PLY file of the C-alpha trace (Angstrom):
ply
format ascii 1.0
element vertex 571
property float x
property float y
property float z
element edge 570
property int vertex1
property int vertex2
end_header
1.73 87.43 -24.85
3.77 90.05 -26.67
1.86 93.11 -27.79
3.53 94.06 -31.06
0.46 95.94 -32.21
1.16 98.77 -29.78
4.75 99.23 -31.04
5.62 100.80 -27.71
7.04 97.65 -26.19
10.46 96.11 -26.56
11.85 95.67 -30.05
14.15 92.73 -30.44
17.22 93.60 -32.43
17.13 97.31 -31.75
20.74 97.26 -30.65
22.23 94.18 -32.24
25.95 94.58 -31.71
27.81 95.80 -34.71
24.62 96.39 -36.69
23.05 99.41 -35.02
24.21 101.92 -32.53
24.90 101.83 -28.87
26.87 104.96 -29.03
28.98 107.49 -27.25
28.05 110.93 -25.99
30.17 113.84 -27.14
32.36 115.64 -24.67
32.16 119.09 -26.21
33.54 118.59 -29.70
37.20 119.54 -29.13
38.55 116.16 -28.11
39.16 113.17 -30.37
37.63 111.05 -27.65
33.93 111.31 -26.81
32.77 111.36 -23.22
29.78 111.84 -21.00
27.71 110.30 -18.24
24.31 108.61 -18.15
21.16 110.54 -17.30
20.38 110.44 -13.60
16.61 111.05 -13.62
13.68 111.73 -15.94
14.27 115.49 -15.84
17.94 115.14 -16.68
17.28 112.74 -19.53
15.16 115.27 -21.45
18.21 117.49 -21.76
19.78 114.75 -23.90
17.34 115.17 -26.81
19.40 116.35 -29.79
17.44 116.44 -33.04
17.78 120.02 -34.36
14.17 120.58 -33.40
12.34 122.83 -35.89
8.70 123.69 -36.58
7.13 121.82 -39.48
6.03 125.08 -41.13
9.60 126.42 -41.23
11.06 123.50 -43.19
11.70 123.23 -46.91
9.15 121.35 -49.01
11.15 118.84 -51.01
14.59 117.30 -51.07
15.92 113.78 -50.71
16.99 111.97 -47.54
19.42 109.05 -47.86
19.52 106.66 -44.92
21.02 103.27 -44.17
20.34 100.08 -42.25
22.43 96.96 -42.01
19.56 94.57 -42.77
16.59 95.41 -44.99
13.72 92.95 -45.54
13.36 90.31 -46.82
9.96 90.00 -45.09
8.36 93.44 -45.17
5.38 92.47 -43.03
6.55 93.89 -39.72
3.79 92.04 -37.88
5.48 88.71 -38.62
8.17 87.18 -36.44
10.83 87.52 -39.15
9.77 90.99 -40.33
9.63 92.48 -36.84
13.07 94.10 -36.67
14.09 97.64 -35.87
15.64 98.09 -39.32
12.41 97.16 -41.08
10.36 99.27 -38.69
12.65 102.24 -39.31
12.38 101.90 -43.06
8.67 101.13 -43.33
6.86 103.09 -40.63
6.68 106.25 -42.75
4.33 104.38 -45.10
2.71 102.01 -42.61
1.38 103.94 -39.62
-1.89 102.08 -38.82
-0.28 98.79 -37.83
3.04 100.36 -36.85
2.99 103.32 -34.48
-0.82 103.24 -34.56
-3.26 105.64 -32.94
-0.88 107.55 -30.67
1.97 110.01 -30.93
4.78 109.70 -28.38
6.70 112.62 -26.90
10.40 112.48 -26.00
9.66 111.60 -22.38
7.12 108.93 -23.32
3.87 110.88 -22.92
1.10 109.77 -25.28
-1.28 111.93 -27.32
-3.97 110.76 -29.70
-3.09 110.69 -33.40
-6.16 112.35 -34.92
-5.16 111.31 -38.44
-6.35 107.82 -37.50
-8.40 108.08 -34.32
-10.51 110.99 -33.06
-11.42 109.50 -29.67
-10.07 106.62 -27.57
-11.56 106.00 -24.11
-11.38 103.07 -21.71
-13.40 102.30 -18.62
-13.73 99.32 -16.28
-17.25 98.28 -15.35
-18.52 95.12 -13.61
-15.16 93.42 -13.99
-14.93 94.08 -17.72
-13.13 96.72 -19.74
-14.86 98.74 -22.43
-12.82 100.65 -25.00
-14.65 103.10 -27.25
-12.94 104.47 -30.33
-14.01 106.92 -33.01
-11.93 106.25 -36.09
-11.26 109.06 -38.56
-13.70 108.56 -41.49
-11.07 110.04 -43.83
-8.67 107.21 -43.04
-8.21 104.69 -45.85
-5.61 102.14 -46.79
-3.78 102.86 -50.04
-6.07 100.57 -52.06
-9.10 102.58 -50.91
-10.31 100.16 -48.23
-11.82 102.19 -45.35
-10.07 102.05 -41.99
-13.22 101.18 -40.09
-14.42 98.52 -37.65
-13.31 95.75 -40.02
-9.68 96.92 -39.69
-10.03 96.56 -35.92
-11.71 93.16 -36.24
-8.79 92.07 -38.44
-6.49 92.63 -35.46
-8.75 90.40 -33.37
-8.63 87.70 -36.05
-4.83 87.82 -36.09
-4.18 88.07 -32.36
-7.30 86.71 -30.66
-6.04 83.13 -30.44
-2.67 81.42 -30.11
-0.44 81.01 -33.14
-0.85 77.25 -32.81
-4.59 77.70 -33.30
-4.42 80.24 -36.12
-1.20 79.51 -38.02
-0.26 83.18 -38.29
3.51 83.62 -37.84
3.34 86.56 -35.47
4.17 87.62 -31.93
1.22 86.89 -29.67
-0.89 89.47 -27.84
-2.64 88.58 -24.62
-4.78 91.72 -24.77
-6.58 90.67 -27.97
-7.22 87.21 -26.49
-9.28 88.90 -23.78
-11.69 90.49 -26.26
-15.29 89.34 -25.82
-16.91 91.39 -28.56
-16.27 94.14 -31.13
-19.40 96.08 -32.10
-20.41 99.16 -34.01
-21.18 101.96 -31.58
-23.49 103.91 -33.87
-21.69 103.53 -37.21
-18.78 101.58 -38.73
-16.23 104.20 -37.61
-17.40 104.10 -33.98
-16.08 100.96 -32.31
-16.92 99.43 -28.95
-14.60 96.70 -27.67
-15.62 94.72 -24.60
-13.10 92.49 -22.84
-13.65 89.49 -20.59
-11.43 91.07 -17.92
-9.43 94.32 -17.49
-5.95 94.82 -18.92
-3.70 97.74 -18.00
-2.39 100.21 -19.07
-5.54 100.89 -21.03
-3.94 103.68 -23.13
-2.00 101.17 -25.21
-4.90 98.76 -25.75
-6.32 98.10 -29.19
-4.63 101.12 -30.72
-3.85 99.83 -34.22
-5.60 98.89 -37.44
-4.76 96.17 -39.97
-5.95 95.84 -43.53
-8.64 93.13 -43.53
-6.91 91.35 -46.43
-4.04 90.43 -44.12
-6.25 87.88 -42.39
-5.42 85.65 -45.37
-2.82 83.35 -43.86
-0.65 82.91 -46.93
-0.60 86.65 -47.65
0.20 87.45 -44.02
2.99 84.89 -43.60
4.66 84.88 -47.02
3.07 87.55 -49.21
5.48 90.33 -48.20
8.70 88.34 -48.63
10.76 90.47 -51.02
7.57 92.46 -51.71
6.72 95.67 -49.79
3.01 95.54 -50.69
2.09 99.06 -49.69
-1.48 98.84 -51.04
-2.21 97.33 -47.61
-0.56 100.22 -45.75
-1.19 103.93 -45.21
1.03 106.87 -44.28
2.47 110.18 -45.49
4.87 108.22 -47.72
4.42 105.22 -50.01
6.79 102.89 -51.81
7.83 104.42 -55.15
6.99 102.58 -58.36
9.62 99.85 -58.60
10.87 101.27 -55.31
12.27 98.00 -53.96
15.49 96.87 -55.65
16.27 93.47 -54.18
19.62 93.24 -55.99
20.92 96.55 -54.66
18.95 96.31 -51.39
17.40 99.76 -51.70
13.89 100.88 -50.77
12.67 104.23 -52.09
9.73 106.08 -50.53
7.89 109.04 -52.06
5.00 111.26 -50.86
1.68 109.43 -50.75
-0.94 111.35 -52.79
-3.71 109.50 -50.91
-2.58 110.69 -47.48
-5.37 112.66 -45.80
-3.44 113.94 -42.77
-3.05 117.63 -41.97
0.72 117.33 -42.29
1.92 116.12 -45.68
5.28 114.54 -46.47
8.03 117.17 -46.53
10.58 115.19 -48.53
10.46 114.26 -52.21
12.20 110.96 -51.54
13.54 108.83 -48.71
16.02 106.24 -49.93
16.95 103.40 -47.59
19.95 101.24 -48.44
21.35 98.13 -46.77
25.10 98.47 -46.12
27.79 97.00 -43.93
29.09 99.22 -41.15
32.38 99.90 -42.98
30.51 100.87 -46.15
28.21 103.18 -44.18
31.15 105.12 -42.78
32.75 105.51 -46.21
29.44 106.51 -47.80
28.84 109.20 -45.21
32.33 110.64 -45.70
31.76 110.65 -49.46
28.47 112.53 -49.08
26.33 109.59 -50.23
24.50 109.21 -46.89
22.81 112.00 -44.94
22.66 110.50 -41.45
23.98 107.46 -39.60
24.49 106.02 -36.16
27.88 104.54 -35.36
29.63 102.48 -32.74
33.30 103.14 -32.31
35.57 105.98 -31.25
37.54 105.82 -34.50
34.31 106.59 -36.39
33.79 109.62 -34.15
37.33 110.74 -34.87
36.89 110.17 -38.60
33.60 112.04 -38.93
34.01 114.80 -36.32
34.64 118.17 -37.89
33.52 117.17 -41.37
32.08 120.21 -43.15
28.30 120.54 -42.86
28.03 117.71 -40.31
26.65 117.63 -36.78
27.56 114.98 -34.25
24.28 114.66 -32.31
24.59 112.87 -29.01
22.02 111.86 -26.41
20.91 109.26 -23.87
19.93 105.98 -25.44
16.75 104.28 -24.21
17.93 100.74 -24.65
19.78 97.84 -23.08
22.67 95.80 -24.39
22.59 92.21 -23.26
23.61 88.63 -23.82
20.65 86.57 -25.11
20.67 82.90 -24.10
18.56 80.50 -26.17
17.07 77.83 -23.85
16.12 75.71 -26.85
19.84 75.31 -27.59
21.36 75.72 -24.12
18.81 73.44 -22.54
20.33 73.00 -19.07
19.03 75.65 -16.64
22.05 75.10 -14.37
24.40 75.96 -17.25
22.40 79.11 -18.07
22.49 80.14 -14.40
26.25 79.54 -14.36
26.70 81.68 -17.48
24.80 84.50 -15.78
26.99 84.19 -12.70
30.25 83.96 -14.70
29.41 87.01 -16.81
31.59 89.95 -15.79
29.20 92.66 -16.91
31.45 95.51 -15.75
34.27 94.15 -17.92
32.00 93.99 -20.98
30.85 97.56 -20.34
34.49 98.62 -20.03
35.29 97.02 -23.39
32.34 98.87 -24.88
33.11 102.25 -23.38
36.86 102.40 -22.68
37.55 104.13 -26.00
34.53 106.38 -25.61
34.90 107.93 -22.16
31.29 107.16 -21.25
30.30 106.52 -17.65
27.10 104.91 -16.37
25.79 102.70 -13.55
25.54 98.98 -14.29
21.98 98.26 -15.52
20.07 95.70 -13.50
17.08 95.32 -15.78
16.06 94.62 -19.35
12.69 96.33 -19.03
13.53 99.45 -16.99
15.98 102.23 -17.68
17.76 103.22 -14.43
16.09 106.65 -14.49
12.56 105.25 -14.95
9.99 105.20 -12.18
10.03 101.91 -10.26
13.51 100.76 -11.39
15.31 98.15 -9.27
18.52 96.18 -9.84
17.12 92.71 -10.52
20.32 90.91 -11.56
21.36 87.88 -9.44
23.64 88.95 -6.60
25.87 85.84 -6.43
28.30 86.37 -9.32
31.86 85.56 -10.30
33.75 82.47 -11.47
33.49 80.86 -8.04
29.72 81.29 -7.91
29.39 79.86 -11.42
31.48 76.80 -10.52
29.38 76.21 -7.42
26.19 76.23 -9.50
27.64 73.70 -11.93
29.02 71.41 -9.23
25.74 71.41 -7.30
24.02 70.37 -10.56
26.35 67.38 -10.96
29.04 68.81 -13.23
32.63 67.79 -12.66
35.80 69.44 -13.91
37.55 67.49 -16.69
40.74 69.37 -17.43
39.71 73.00 -17.83
36.04 72.38 -18.74
33.14 71.10 -16.66
31.26 68.03 -17.88
28.07 66.21 -16.97
26.95 62.86 -18.37
29.71 63.05 -20.97
28.58 66.46 -22.22
30.81 69.51 -21.87
29.63 72.86 -20.53
30.08 74.35 -23.99
28.17 76.66 -26.34
28.71 79.32 -29.02
28.32 83.08 -28.70
27.06 84.72 -31.92
27.75 88.33 -32.83
27.08 90.46 -35.89
29.37 92.72 -37.89
33.12 93.16 -38.01
33.64 96.19 -35.78
36.71 95.86 -33.55
34.70 96.61 -30.41
32.19 93.86 -31.25
34.97 91.35 -31.75
36.59 92.43 -28.49
33.30 91.95 -26.64
32.99 88.39 -27.95
36.57 87.59 -26.95
36.08 89.06 -23.50
32.90 87.05 -23.02
34.64 83.82 -24.01
37.51 84.53 -21.61
35.06 85.16 -18.74
33.39 81.81 -19.37
36.71 79.98 -19.49
37.59 81.26 -16.00
34.48 79.45 -14.76
35.24 76.19 -16.59
32.77 76.89 -19.41
33.81 76.84 -23.07
32.30 79.58 -25.26
33.11 79.41 -28.96
32.74 82.60 -31.03
30.46 82.70 -34.08
30.88 85.79 -36.27
27.99 86.63 -38.61
27.60 89.51 -41.09
25.03 92.09 -40.11
22.86 91.10 -43.08
22.27 87.70 -41.42
20.70 89.23 -38.35
17.06 88.82 -39.41
17.47 85.20 -40.49
19.37 84.23 -37.32
16.79 85.92 -35.09
13.84 84.55 -37.05
15.11 80.96 -36.95
16.59 81.33 -33.44
19.64 79.52 -34.73
21.95 80.95 -32.07
22.91 79.43 -28.71
23.93 82.73 -27.14
24.03 86.12 -28.82
25.35 89.61 -28.25
22.31 91.79 -28.84
19.89 94.08 -27.11
16.55 95.85 -26.89
15.01 99.25 -27.10
13.39 100.02 -23.76
9.62 100.42 -23.71
7.58 103.21 -22.21
5.90 100.54 -20.09
8.15 98.13 -18.19
5.19 95.96 -17.11
3.98 95.37 -20.65
7.54 94.69 -21.77
8.18 92.18 -18.99
5.08 90.21 -19.95
6.17 90.38 -23.59
9.60 88.98 -22.81
8.97 86.52 -20.03
5.78 84.62 -20.88
6.51 81.18 -22.34
4.10 81.84 -25.25
6.71 84.18 -26.74
9.63 81.85 -26.11
8.66 78.67 -27.94
7.04 77.34 -24.80
10.18 77.79 -22.69
9.35 79.25 -19.32
7.75 78.41 -16.03
4.06 77.92 -15.10
4.37 80.19 -12.07
5.90 82.93 -14.24
3.19 82.56 -16.87
0.49 82.90 -14.22
2.25 85.93 -12.78
2.41 87.50 -16.27
-1.29 86.97 -16.76
-2.06 88.65 -13.44
0.35 91.55 -13.85
-1.50 93.49 -16.54
-4.83 93.14 -14.73
-3.50 95.25 -11.81
-4.85 98.80 -12.00
-2.52 100.35 -9.40
0.58 101.60 -11.20
2.78 101.38 -8.09
1.76 97.79 -7.45
2.20 96.90 -11.10
5.79 98.19 -11.14
6.62 96.31 -7.92
5.26 93.14 -9.49
7.29 93.82 -12.65
10.51 93.79 -10.64
9.46 90.58 -8.91
8.67 88.99 -12.28
12.07 89.90 -13.66
13.86 88.48 -10.61
11.87 85.24 -10.97
12.78 84.92 -14.63
16.47 85.51 -13.96
16.34 82.69 -11.42
14.00 80.14 -13.00
14.56 80.61 -16.76
17.60 82.87 -17.44
17.52 84.25 -20.97
18.49 87.95 -20.98
21.61 89.26 -19.25
21.93 93.10 -19.33
25.35 94.75 -19.18
25.01 98.29 -20.62
22.61 101.07 -21.61
24.83 103.64 -23.24
24.46 106.84 -25.22
23.11 107.45 -28.69
25.33 108.99 -31.31
24.43 110.25 -34.81
26.42 111.86 -37.58
23.92 114.05 -39.46
24.01 116.65 -42.20
23.59 119.91 -40.29
20.43 121.13 -42.03
18.47 117.93 -41.37
15.76 118.75 -38.83
13.92 116.68 -36.22
16.24 113.69 -36.58
18.69 112.30 -34.06
18.69 111.04 -30.45
15.04 111.43 -29.40
14.59 109.18 -26.34
11.20 107.41 -26.46
9.99 109.25 -29.57
11.32 106.92 -32.24
10.60 106.44 -35.91
8.47 103.38 -35.16
6.75 104.29 -31.89
5.35 107.70 -32.76
2.82 108.22 -35.53
3.93 111.82 -36.23
7.68 111.16 -36.40
8.19 111.08 -40.17
5.82 113.99 -40.87
8.31 116.32 -39.18
11.63 115.13 -40.64
12.87 117.49 -43.34
15.51 119.97 -44.46
16.00 123.56 -43.36
16.24 126.13 -46.12
0 1
1 2
2 3
3 4
4 5
5 6
6 7
7 8
8 9
9 10
10 11
11 12
12 13
13 14
14 15
15 16
16 17
17 18
18 19
19 20
20 21
21 22
22 23
23 24
24 25
25 26
26 27
27 28
28 29
29 30
30 31
31 32
32 33
33 34
34 35
35 36
36 37
37 38
38 39
39 40
40 41
41 42
42 43
43 44
44 45
45 46
46 47
47 48
48 49
49 50
50 51
51 52
52 53
53 54
54 55
55 56
56 57
57 58
58 59
59 60
60 61
61 62
62 63
63 64
64 65
65 66
66 67
67 68
68 69
69 70
70 71
71 72
72 73
73 74
74 75
75 76
76 77
77 78
78 79
79 80
80 81
81 82
82 83
83 84
84 85
85 86
86 87
87 88
88 89
89 90
90 91
91 92
92 93
93 94
94 95
95 96
96 97
97 98
98 99
99 100
100 101
101 102
102 103
103 104
104 105
105 106
106 107
107 108
108 109
109 110
110 111
111 112
112 113
113 114
114 115
115 116
116 117
117 118
118 119
119 120
120 121
121 122
122 123
123 124
124 125
125 126
126 127
127 128
128 129
129 130
130 131
131 132
132 133
133 134
134 135
135 136
136 137
137 138
138 139
139 140
140 141
141 142
142 143
143 144
144 145
145 146
146 147
147 148
148 149
149 150
150 151
151 152
152 153
153 154
154 155
155 156
156 157
157 158
158 159
159 160
160 161
161 162
162 163
163 164
164 165
165 166
166 167
167 168
168 169
169 170
170 171
171 172
172 173
173 174
174 175
175 176
176 177
177 178
178 179
179 180
180 181
181 182
182 183
183 184
184 185
185 186
186 187
187 188
188 189
189 190
190 191
191 192
192 193
193 194
194 195
195 196
196 197
197 198
198 199
199 200
200 201
201 202
202 203
203 204
204 205
205 206
206 207
207 208
208 209
209 210
210 211
211 212
212 213
213 214
214 215
215 216
216 217
217 218
218 219
219 220
220 221
221 222
222 223
223 224
224 225
225 226
226 227
227 228
228 229
229 230
230 231
231 232
232 233
233 234
234 235
235 236
236 237
237 238
238 239
239 240
240 241
241 242
242 243
243 244
244 245
245 246
246 247
247 248
248 249
249 250
250 251
251 252
252 253
253 254
254 255
255 256
256 257
257 258
258 259
259 260
260 261
261 262
262 263
263 264
264 265
265 266
266 267
267 268
268 269
269 270
270 271
271 272
272 273
273 274
274 275
275 276
276 277
277 278
278 279
279 280
280 281
281 282
282 283
283 284
284 285
285 286
286 287
287 288
288 289
289 290
290 291
291 292
292 293
293 294
294 295
295 296
296 297
297 298
298 299
299 300
300 301
301 302
302 303
303 304
304 305
305 306
306 307
307 308
308 309
309 310
310 311
311 312
312 313
313 314
314 315
315 316
316 317
317 318
318 319
319 320
320 321
321 322
322 323
323 324
324 325
325 326
326 327
327 328
328 329
329 330
330 331
331 332
332 333
333 334
334 335
335 336
336 337
337 338
338 339
339 340
340 341
341 342
342 343
343 344
344 345
345 346
346 347
347 348
348 349
349 350
350 351
351 352
352 353
353 354
354 355
355 356
356 357
357 358
358 359
359 360
360 361
361 362
362 363
363 364
364 365
365 366
366 367
367 368
368 369
369 370
370 371
371 372
372 373
373 374
374 375
375 376
376 377
377 378
378 379
379 380
380 381
381 382
382 383
383 384
384 385
385 386
386 387
387 388
388 389
389 390
390 391
391 392
392 393
393 394
394 395
395 396
396 397
397 398
398 399
399 400
400 401
401 402
402 403
403 404
404 405
405 406
406 407
407 408
408 409
409 410
410 411
411 412
412 413
413 414
414 415
415 416
416 417
417 418
418 419
419 420
420 421
421 422
422 423
423 424
424 425
425 426
426 427
427 428
428 429
429 430
430 431
431 432
432 433
433 434
434 435
435 436
436 437
437 438
438 439
439 440
440 441
441 442
442 443
443 444
444 445
445 446
446 447
447 448
448 449
449 450
450 451
451 452
452 453
453 454
454 455
455 456
456 457
457 458
458 459
459 460
460 461
461 462
462 463
463 464
464 465
465 466
466 467
467 468
468 469
469 470
470 471
471 472
472 473
473 474
474 475
475 476
476 477
477 478
478 479
479 480
480 481
481 482
482 483
483 484
484 485
485 486
486 487
487 488
488 489
489 490
490 491
491 492
492 493
493 494
494 495
495 496
496 497
497 498
498 499
499 500
500 501
501 502
502 503
503 504
504 505
505 506
506 507
507 508
508 509
509 510
510 511
511 512
512 513
513 514
514 515
515 516
516 517
517 518
518 519
519 520
520 521
521 522
522 523
523 524
524 525
525 526
526 527
527 528
528 529
529 530
530 531
531 532
532 533
533 534
534 535
535 536
536 537
537 538
538 539
539 540
540 541
541 542
542 543
543 544
544 545
545 546
546 547
547 548
548 549
549 550
550 551
551 552
552 553
553 554
554 555
555 556
556 557
557 558
558 559
559 560
560 561
561 562
562 563
563 564
564 565
565 566
566 567
567 568
568 569
569 570
């Protein structure tokens, strides 16, 4: 059910604790302690954009940009389950726009505009119970190996996503929209495409808005061909992978301008160099002048980097949610998962996260809505606390044995996994374990290096995990992505699946958002997988002359097709 081909839905791993930033807003630059408050509405949030916005024409042509992630690769096919991480999307989207950001640009507040480099026209209408999408693809558009980006690139998406993964064998995140396709036909020529669906699917703007190289329909190439190999002949964008640009030993990926790029805006930079580093190494590299921009987590990093010559601290509202992921395949008892949700002291976790930062915000009650978004409701269960958790366990047949509840000889016990060695991350894990112990539940802590994030997520080898999501422009689409059993190894509920399948056929936006809240409440009662506890600010340390880079709300490096065209250096 997930719609990864739109790239405007939730991105798992966007805010994995200790590996990327949920960050603090600056309180004016004079204090050694950041501060700030969350945005209160959609108008207020736009004031938090902080990117050193400059016109493309005013920027220098050339220069090198050195950036970092905490996990790079190893699967560079971002359409696969293991390759679909925010770090990979960050690093690759500059050279892989068609199947990444796709046919639309995204503004800071989430408004969409057509990306004419790929698509000249995109219209949807509903007629006689069916939806018809007509697209005019740009005839200039070609993949790097010269293959035209025509109707066959759209049909390739249908091949990949039109059936379940069990039927096809492609290791990807499923898309309900493509399963509804009845036909894909030329509408005059091979660059004019008419898609007819069996039934409507809303919002229509995000439907069928990507292209995939037809060669990727080869199952072996799709699933395994990009492991340790960024095969950019199947991609297209203003940048390409440099010759020998992937160094697997040093974990560096070098991008250079793509001479085959046909877009009006060409690459500004001579090189973008991505390097995998631990969080401690990133901080040292930035101080030494070896990195040009980085997000960071803790107050001591702010103190260390604030005031450094030629550096801006760019702060803004983050569009994301920190949460505790529960894995129902490993914590199989629903009663135990419900008890964990009740025992979780979310305010205490938020305090651990923000006490050194001076940040203030309301407690988030949703994974799929930001509190300032239209339609937001607090969907978290209302009965919380150690007493409520104990009641859930006892009603399910658990009995206290010493300090820990047991049922049928099995303890109420699991492990909480976290990534990276930051002090705040460790403190969050300890706080979580203490909260569980007060409810008679034992939570062991499992510390993993940030470089293990992709493998742990891909194999789902965690029981519970400190992690998070970037928040989508469309809460309804995101809720279906997260809550349908097809995206959760079959774990879910038939009523919820049916509700998901109905939700995106509702044309009324108001009704769709009401249903989204209902769906989230149902999932938190009947399945229990995602427990939100913070949104937070976004915080970048950036070389002062770097333009159009920093906290940018919904306009991210992997949601907006025009993002990387505009990143460059001022003279």
